[in-house]
Backbone bond lengths (Angstrom), bond angles and torsions (degrees), N, CA, C in turn:
res aa  C-N    CA-C-N  psi(-1)  N-CA   C-N-CA  omega(-1)  CA-C   N-CA-C  phi
1 X - - - 1.450 - - 1.522 109.27 -
2 X 1.329 115.86 142.44 1.459 121.57 -177.92 1.532 111.07 -116.09
3 X 1.354 115.61 157.79 1.456 120.41 176.30 1.528 108.59 -58.70
4 X 1.327 115.81 128.97 1.471 120.64 -172.85 1.526 110.70 -90.91
5 X 1.312 115.13 121.88 1.470 121.50 170.72 1.521 108.55 -155.27
6 X 1.323 115.37 164.57 1.458 117.98 -176.56 1.511 113.48 -155.76
7 X 1.314 116.08 -149.52 1.454 121.71 -172.18 1.519 112.76 -64.08
8 X 1.326 117.50 -33.87 1.465 120.49 -179.30 1.529 110.87 -59.72
9 X 1.325 116.32 -49.91 1.470 120.64 -178.61 1.519 111.07 -67.98
10 X 1.330 116.66 -42.38 1.467 120.76 -178.83 1.522 111.66 -64.07
11 X 1.316 116.66 -44.84 1.477 120.87 -179.55 1.522 110.76 -62.05
12 X 1.329 116.48 -40.11 1.463 120.87 179.66 1.529 110.38 -63.78
13 X 1.305 117.13 -49.33 1.462 120.41 -177.15 1.529 111.39 -65.83
14 X 1.307 117.41 -39.27 1.465 120.72 178.77 1.527 111.33 -64.76
15 X 1.331 116.04 -35.06 1.468 119.77 178.51 1.517 111.95 -72.28
16 X 1.327 116.17 -30.48 1.460 121.01 -177.42 1.512 114.11 -85.48
17 X 1.349 117.56 -27.39 1.468 120.96 -172.01 1.522 109.84 -145.66
18 X 1.307 116.90 105.44 1.472 122.08 -175.72 1.527 111.49 -63.75
19 X 1.323 117.68 -41.99 1.471 119.90 -179.02 1.531 110.90 -64.82
20 X 1.305 115.35 -44.48 1.464 118.12 178.06 1.509 110.26 -65.35
21 X 1.327 116.33 -37.56 1.473 120.20 178.18 1.510 112.62 -60.63
22 X 1.333 115.82 -42.11 1.471 119.64 178.28 1.527 110.76 -64.58
23 X 1.344 115.39 -37.99 1.473 119.62 178.18 1.516 110.55 -65.86
24 X 1.321 116.87 -41.06 1.460 120.80 178.25 1.519 110.53 -59.64
25 X 1.347 117.07 -43.73 1.456 120.96 178.82 1.529 111.73 -61.74
26 X 1.334 116.39 -38.90 1.461 119.72 -179.22 1.533 112.19 -71.90
27 X 1.321 116.27 -38.03 1.456 120.28 -174.75 1.533 112.31 -83.46
28 X 1.317 115.91 -37.27 1.454 119.25 -176.75 1.514 111.95 82.74
29 X 1.323 116.37 -169.91 1.461 121.11 -177.51 1.531 110.18 -69.03
30 X 1.327 115.97 138.53 1.468 121.66 179.72 1.535 109.50 -106.91
31 X 1.305 116.16 125.57 1.460 121.71 173.62 1.513 108.25 -97.16
32 X 1.322 116.37 104.78 1.460 121.61 -179.33 1.527 108.48 -113.93
33 X 1.310 116.49 118.24 1.468 121.64 -174.87 1.524 111.19 -63.95
34 X 1.323 115.99 144.82 1.457 122.02 175.82 1.528 108.22 -129.39
35 X 1.338 114.72 156.27 1.465 122.47 176.43 1.504 106.97 -116.28
36 X 1.324 117.38 110.10 1.461 119.88 -171.80 1.539 113.59 -82.33
37 X 1.332 117.54 -5.63 1.459 120.29 176.40 1.516 109.87 -88.08
38 X 1.322 116.42 113.48 1.455 120.62 -171.17 1.518 112.54 -67.31
39 X 1.332 118.49 -40.52 1.459 119.52 -179.65 1.542 111.12 -62.14
40 X 1.324 116.38 -51.18 1.475 119.06 -177.93 1.504 110.69 -65.92
41 X 1.322 117.95 -30.08 1.470 120.82 179.06 1.531 110.47 -65.38
42 X 1.321 117.05 -42.12 1.462 120.62 178.37 1.536 109.92 -62.65
43 X 1.322 116.40 -45.81 1.460 120.62 177.97 1.522 110.81 -60.15
44 X 1.324 116.55 -44.41 1.457 122.71 -179.33 1.537 110.84 -58.81
45 X 1.328 115.67 -43.07 1.459 119.78 -177.77 1.527 112.06 -73.14
46 X 1.319 117.69 -33.72 1.466 119.35 175.30 1.526 109.64 -64.14
47 X 1.325 116.45 -43.70 1.464 121.02 178.90 1.541 110.69 -58.78
48 X 1.338 116.83 -37.89 1.454 121.17 -172.45 1.517 115.70 -80.93
49 X 1.325 117.46 -5.15 1.456 119.22 -176.58 1.531 111.74 -67.00
50 X 1.343 114.89 129.44 1.475 123.27 173.49 1.520 114.08 62.63
51 X 1.349 116.78 23.54 1.460 120.60 172.25 1.523 107.74 -132.73
52 X 1.311 117.62 164.20 1.463 121.48 -179.17 1.512 110.88 -69.13
53 X 1.336 116.28 159.46 1.463 120.32 177.35 1.530 111.01 -62.87
54 X 1.331 116.77 -32.06 1.452 120.54 177.91 1.533 111.28 -65.86
55 X 1.331 115.40 -44.48 1.467 120.13 178.07 1.522 110.72 -65.40
56 X 1.311 116.43 -39.89 1.470 120.08 177.83 1.532 110.63 -61.01
57 X 1.335 116.23 -44.87 1.472 120.78 -179.90 1.533 111.18 -61.27
58 X 1.337 115.46 -39.38 1.471 120.02 -179.98 1.531 110.98 -64.98
59 X 1.335 117.15 -47.35 1.466 121.02 -179.43 1.529 110.80 -65.51
60 X 1.324 115.95 -40.42 1.461 120.69 -179.86 1.535 110.98 -63.33
61 X 1.316 116.10 -41.18 1.465 121.05 178.54 1.522 110.13 -63.64
62 X 1.328 117.07 -44.06 1.463 120.38 178.98 1.514 111.77 -61.20
63 X 1.340 115.62 -43.83 1.463 120.09 -177.74 1.531 110.24 -64.79
64 X 1.322 117.13 -42.85 1.455 120.53 178.75 1.526 111.78 -64.46
65 X 1.321 116.26 -38.26 1.470 120.05 178.66 1.524 111.04 -65.31
66 X 1.324 116.87 -35.81 1.468 120.54 -178.46 1.529 112.27 -78.16
67 X 1.341 116.27 -36.91 1.467 119.27 -172.57 1.526 114.00 -101.47
68 X 1.311 117.69 -26.83 1.466 120.40 -173.82 1.516 110.80 79.60
69 X 1.327 117.39 -74.40 1.464 121.29 174.92 1.524 109.82 -110.29
70 X 1.335 114.92 134.57 1.468 120.32 179.67 1.540 107.34 -92.25
71 X 1.325 116.82 99.92 1.456 122.63 178.96 1.524 108.77 -131.86
72 X 1.323 115.66 168.91 1.471 119.13 176.63 1.531 110.77 -59.04
73 X 1.315 116.15 -40.80 1.465 120.11 -178.79 1.526 111.78 -65.21
74 X 1.340 117.01 -46.43 1.462 118.35 -177.26 1.516 112.04 -70.28
75 X 1.320 117.31 -33.79 1.468 120.87 176.83 1.523 110.88 -64.27
76 X 1.330 116.28 -47.26 1.461 120.18 -177.65 1.528 111.55 -67.56
77 X 1.321 116.81 -34.55 1.464 120.03 177.02 1.529 110.86 -69.87
78 X 1.316 116.81 -30.58 1.478 122.38 -178.56 1.535 109.98 -68.03
79 X 1.342 115.49 -49.83 1.471 119.58 173.96 1.514 114.53 90.37
80 X 1.329 113.42 168.59 1.468 122.22 -173.13 1.514 113.39 -65.47
81 X 1.308 117.03 -47.12 1.470 120.85 -176.91 1.531 111.06 -63.70
82 X 1.322 116.32 -41.23 1.460 120.38 -179.20 1.524 110.87 -69.59
83 X 1.324 117.48 -38.16 1.461 120.01 176.22 1.528 110.86 -60.99
84 X 1.329 116.16 -43.63 1.462 120.16 178.84 1.517 110.99 -65.28
85 X 1.314 116.54 -35.50 1.461 120.74 -179.15 1.516 112.85 -66.01
86 X 1.333 116.71 -23.63 1.470 120.96 175.79 1.529 110.30 -66.77
87 X 1.347 115.54 -26.27 1.464 119.04 177.02 1.495 116.11 131.48
88 X 1.325 116.82 -0.81 1.458 119.17 179.81 1.547 110.74 -92.26
89 X 1.297 116.72 165.79 1.446 121.15 178.39 1.537 109.72 -74.51
90 X 1.348 115.08 158.86 1.467 118.56 175.58 1.527 111.07 -61.71
91 X 1.346 116.28 -32.64 1.466 120.26 -179.66 1.521 110.32 -62.36
92 X 1.334 116.61 -46.18 1.469 119.42 178.24 1.521 110.92 -66.99
93 X 1.313 116.59 -38.01 1.474 120.32 177.76 1.523 109.72 -59.78
94 X 1.338 116.85 -41.92 1.466 120.67 179.09 1.518 111.55 -66.24
95 X 1.337 117.66 -38.94 1.458 120.88 176.56 1.534 110.16 -59.99
96 X 1.322 115.42 -45.97 1.471 120.80 -177.49 1.532 110.42 -65.64
97 X 1.322 117.18 -42.55 1.455 120.63 179.62 1.537 111.19 -66.02
98 X 1.324 116.96 -39.20 1.459 121.01 177.76 1.525 110.30 -62.34
99 X 1.324 116.47 -42.84 1.456 121.44 178.02 1.525 110.30 -62.73
100 X 1.333 117.24 -46.21 1.455 121.44 -179.64 1.531 111.56 -61.40
101 X 1.331 116.40 -40.30 1.466 120.90 178.89 1.535 110.84 -63.29
102 X 1.334 115.84 -41.51 1.463 120.20 -179.81 1.531 111.16 -66.33
103 X 1.329 117.17 -39.20 1.468 120.74 178.72 1.521 110.09 -69.48
104 X 1.314 116.86 -45.82 1.470 120.57 -179.03 1.529 110.76 -64.15
105 X 1.330 116.25 -39.42 1.452 120.76 -179.65 1.522 114.21 -83.30
106 X 1.328 115.98 -1.16 1.478 123.33 178.39 1.540 112.93 62.42
107 X 1.313 116.42 24.41 1.476 118.78 171.71 1.525 110.37 -85.44
108 X 1.341 116.03 -12.28 1.461 120.76 171.73 1.529 106.91 -123.41
109 X 1.345 116.49 118.29 1.458 122.05 -175.68 1.518 110.03 -87.65
110 X 1.314 116.20 85.27 1.461 120.61 -176.08 1.524 111.43 -67.75
111 X 1.326 117.12 -34.92 1.462 120.55 -179.64 1.514 111.59 -71.40
112 X 1.321 116.11 -24.88 1.450 120.13 -178.89 1.520 114.58 -77.95
113 X 1.326 118.11 -10.59 1.449 121.18 -177.60 1.534 112.07 -60.94
114 X 1.320 115.85 -34.94 1.463 119.58 -178.38 1.517 113.22 -63.39
115 X 1.295 117.03 -20.45 1.479 121.29 -179.29 1.530 112.46 -89.06
116 X 1.334 117.23 -5.74 1.457 121.50 -174.89 1.516 112.44 -94.71
117 X 1.326 115.68 159.53 1.473 120.73 173.56 1.526 108.96 -73.46
118 X 1.335 116.55 167.74 1.457 120.33 178.36 1.518 111.69 -57.25
119 X 1.326 116.39 -45.18 1.459 120.77 179.70 1.523 111.63 -60.08
120 X 1.336 115.70 -42.32 1.462 120.19 -179.73 1.525 111.98 -68.31
121 X 1.358 116.56 -37.19 1.459 119.58 177.64 1.518 110.78 -63.21
122 X 1.322 116.66 -44.29 1.479 120.85 178.60 1.531 110.18 -60.79
123 X 1.328 116.50 -41.43 1.478 120.44 179.74 1.531 110.49 -62.98
124 X 1.331 117.32 -44.99 1.460 121.17 -177.77 1.539 111.04 -67.57
125 X 1.331 116.73 -47.99 1.461 120.15 -177.34 1.522 111.97 -67.16
126 X 1.340 117.29 -40.81 1.471 119.17 -176.84 1.517 112.29 -75.37
127 X 1.339 117.19 -6.67 1.454 119.93 172.95 1.536 111.45 -80.12
128 X 1.332 116.74 -14.16 1.465 121.29 176.66 1.511 110.55 -75.43
129 X 1.312 117.13 149.48 1.455 121.03 176.67 1.534 109.76 -65.01
130 X 1.328 116.78 131.22 1.463 121.22 176.32 1.518 114.04 85.92
131 X 1.323 118.30 0.65 1.471 121.27 179.36 1.523 109.32 -114.94
132 X 1.319 115.93 119.07 1.459 121.07 175.02 1.511 110.77 -104.79
133 X 1.316 116.72 -173.75 1.460 120.94 -177.33 1.526 110.84 -63.32
134 X 1.362 116.95 -45.18 1.458 119.29 -178.82 1.530 111.72 -60.71
135 X 1.333 117.24 -44.97 1.462 120.66 179.27 1.510 110.42 -62.25
136 X 1.338 117.29 -41.96 1.472 120.40 177.62 1.534 110.50 -60.08
137 X 1.310 117.06 -41.67 1.470 120.20 178.93 1.522 112.16 -65.69
138 X 1.337 117.62 -35.76 1.455 119.88 177.20 1.528 111.46 -68.28
139 X 1.345 116.34 -37.31 1.459 120.29 176.37 1.540 109.57 -65.32
140 X 1.308 117.17 -41.02 1.456 121.03 176.88 1.528 111.52 -61.57
141 X 1.329 115.86 -34.18 1.462 121.01 -178.34 1.513 111.87 -78.86
142 X 1.325 116.69 -54.76 1.454 121.65 -168.14 1.531 115.22 -96.74
143 X 1.337 116.01 3.97 1.452 119.66 173.07 1.528 109.70 -127.80
144 X 1.328 116.15 -55.97 1.457 120.61 -175.33 1.520 112.63 -79.59
145 X 1.332 116.10 -16.10 1.477 122.63 -179.37 1.540 111.60 54.20
146 X 1.319 115.31 44.19 1.468 119.48 173.97 1.535 107.77 -66.85
147 X 1.329 117.99 138.83 1.473 120.85 -168.79 1.516 116.00 -81.75
148 X 1.346 118.32 -12.52 1.476 117.63 -169.76 1.528 111.80 -131.00
149 X 1.333 116.71 54.95 1.462 121.75 -178.95 1.530 110.43 -110.18
150 X 1.311 116.27 117.29 1.473 122.80 172.05 1.522 105.85 -131.13
151 X 1.319 117.08 111.46 1.457 121.43 -168.34 1.541 112.10 -89.88
152 X 1.336 115.67 117.50 1.470 119.96 176.26 1.524 110.91 -65.98
153 X 1.318 117.31 -26.65 1.463 120.49 -179.07 1.505 114.98 -83.37
154 X 1.323 118.38 2.07 1.447 121.97 -177.15 1.533 110.60 -94.62
155 X 1.330 116.65 115.86 1.469 120.85 -175.95 1.531 112.42 -64.67
156 X 1.332 117.24 -33.63 1.456 119.52 179.40 1.525 111.82 -69.66
157 X 1.330 117.34 -33.15 1.461 120.39 174.89 1.531 109.62 -62.94
158 X 1.325 116.88 -43.37 1.470 121.02 177.40 1.528 109.74 -60.57
159 X 1.305 116.23 -45.17 1.474 120.72 -180.00 1.533 110.82 -62.02
160 X 1.315 116.80 -44.26 1.460 120.50 178.60 1.509 112.30 -61.74
161 X 1.301 117.51 -40.80 1.478 122.13 178.05 1.529 110.08 -65.59
162 X 1.343 116.71 -43.76 1.465 119.34 179.43 1.538 110.24 -60.52
163 X 1.319 115.76 -44.89 1.451 120.83 -177.41 1.538 111.63 -65.99
164 X 1.325 115.94 -42.49 1.456 120.34 -175.89 1.524 111.78 -72.39
165 X 1.333 116.70 -44.08 1.461 120.84 -173.19 1.525 113.72 -101.23
166 X 1.337 116.46 0.51 1.466 123.57 175.78 1.527 112.30 62.94
167 X 1.309 116.97 43.30 1.448 122.68 174.23 1.523 109.71 -98.55
168 X 1.329 116.29 142.71 1.471 119.32 174.91 1.515 111.48 -77.19
169 X 1.347 116.35 -21.35 1.462 120.39 -179.65 1.541 107.45 -154.05
170 X 1.320 115.64 144.88 1.461 121.44 174.30 1.520 107.82 -108.69
171 X 1.334 115.96 105.85 1.462 119.15 175.55 1.522 109.09 -90.06
172 X 1.312 116.10 177.87 1.452 120.48 -176.73 1.532 112.57 -60.26
173 X 1.333 117.19 -39.01 1.464 119.97 -178.15 1.531 110.83 -65.47
174 X 1.329 117.33 -45.98 1.475 120.13 177.61 1.522 110.50 -61.45
175 X 1.325 115.70 -45.40 1.465 120.51 -179.46 1.516 111.06 -57.13
176 X 1.320 116.61 -47.22 1.452 120.92 -178.14 1.536 111.00 -64.89
177 X 1.291 117.22 -35.53 1.469 119.83 177.46 1.513 110.88 -61.04
178 X 1.332 116.42 -45.91 1.458 119.22 179.70 1.529 111.71 -71.79
179 X 1.310 116.85 -40.13 1.471 119.74 179.04 1.511 111.39 -57.42
180 X 1.340 116.83 -44.91 1.462 121.08 179.42 1.524 110.93 -66.27
181 X 1.321 117.59 -33.58 1.451 121.21 179.00 1.520 110.75 -66.58
182 X 1.318 117.45 -37.88 1.462 121.46 -179.33 1.536 112.91 -75.13
183 X 1.316 117.27 -28.37 1.466 121.78 -174.54 1.531 110.77 -59.95
184 X 1.344 117.55 137.55 1.463 130.34 14.14 1.539 114.71 -97.97
185 X 1.355 116.35 20.47 1.445 119.19 -178.01 1.527 112.23 -120.05
186 X 1.347 113.88 42.69 1.449 119.71 -176.75 1.524 114.35 -62.89
187 X 1.311 117.82 -30.56 1.458 119.60 -177.85 1.519 111.06 -65.48
188 X 1.329 117.68 -39.86 1.461 120.30 176.61 1.515 110.69 -64.61
189 X 1.333 117.36 -40.82 1.468 120.66 174.43 1.518 110.25 -58.53
190 X 1.332 117.80 -40.30 1.455 121.55 178.75 1.516 111.77 -61.19
191 X 1.337 117.33 -41.01 1.457 120.58 177.79 1.531 111.53 -56.19
192 X 1.330 115.67 -40.95 1.469 119.45 -179.19 1.521 111.48 -75.99
193 X 1.324 117.78 -35.99 1.469 119.94 176.53 1.525 111.07 -63.68
194 X 1.332 116.75 -39.33 1.476 120.19 175.73 1.524 110.63 -63.42
195 X 1.323 116.15 -41.26 1.469 119.71 179.71 1.531 110.69 -64.23
196 X 1.331 116.49 -42.90 1.467 120.88 177.97 1.526 109.89 -61.69
197 X 1.331 116.37 -46.16 1.471 120.44 179.32 1.522 111.65 -59.59
198 X 1.315 116.73 -30.41 1.458 122.07 -179.20 1.520 114.43 -85.82
199 X 1.363 116.72 2.70 1.454 120.09 175.41 1.510 115.76 94.19
200 X 1.345 117.41 21.28 1.456 120.44 -179.40 1.531 112.90 -64.48
201 X 1.338 116.79 -25.72 1.465 121.15 175.95 1.529 106.15 -120.06
202 X 1.324 118.40 94.59 1.468 122.69 -170.26 1.524 114.81 -54.63
203 X 1.343 117.23 -32.90 1.468 119.09 -176.62 1.521 113.21 -74.08
204 X 1.323 117.33 -12.98 1.464 119.97 177.29 1.526 109.02 -87.24
205 X 1.304 116.57 114.99 1.451 122.30 178.79 1.526 110.02 -107.32
206 X 1.304 116.28 166.50 1.452 121.59 -179.05 1.527 109.51 -88.17
207 X 1.344 118.58 116.02 1.467 120.74 -178.76 1.521 115.23 -79.52
208 X 1.322 117.51 0.23 1.457 119.11 178.73 1.524 109.78 -64.19
209 X 1.343 117.99 130.78 1.468 119.69 -179.14 1.515 110.89 -58.96
210 X 1.324 116.73 136.35 1.450 121.81 178.19 1.529 109.82 -75.67
211 X 1.349 115.65 141.07 1.451 119.91 178.58 1.523 109.40 -71.04
212 X 1.326 114.57 137.87 1.453 120.56 178.76 1.535 107.86 -87.33
213 X 1.319 115.45 123.11 1.471 119.35 178.64 1.521 109.24 -100.93
214 X 1.308 116.10 142.25 1.475 121.10 -179.98 1.523 110.06 -100.51
C-alpha cells in the first residue's frame, strides 16, 4: 500500500509554489510505501533509529520471520534476549518491550491515536520510551497517513528545501514559511522534498557550503 494522494493535493501545491510545482511535474507521482498497522509501525521505527535503512530492513525481515505477526502479545512472548538475538541493541529491545507492555495493559491507548490532533499524537507518542518528535512524525506520515506533516527535524527535508529554493541554510523562519505554504498538504510536499534530496532532479545540487577538512 502506498501513501494516498491525487490531483487535489497536487493542484493545490502547484498553485501555491511554482518551484515545487515544476519539481512535481518533473518527478511525477511518487509511490511511497506505508504500514497501516500502528503497533508494528512503532516497533519498526524504533528498530530503525540510528541505523541505515538497509540494516533496518534486515532486522525487520528477521523479526517478521521469527514472529509472523508483530503484536504486543507476540513481542512479549518473544522476550528481551530473543529480540536482541535478532540484531538490535538491548536498549531498543527494552523500548519495544515497554511499548508492548503499555499496549497490552491498556495504559497506552493506541487505538485512540486516530481521534487525536497532530499535536496530541506527537505528545502521546513522544512520551513513550525511545520515541522522539521526529519518530512520531514519521509514524504519522508512513502509518497514519496524516496529510500535513513536514518535519523540521528531518535532515533530508532540509536538504530538499535547500536544493529546491537555493538556500545555503534552512533556519526555523524559512522552514515555517514553506511549511505554512504547503499546508494543509504538507505531507505530499515532504514526499517531493525527500525525492529531490535523493537526487530525483539531477541538475538540482545542494548549495550548502561543504565543510573543509584538514
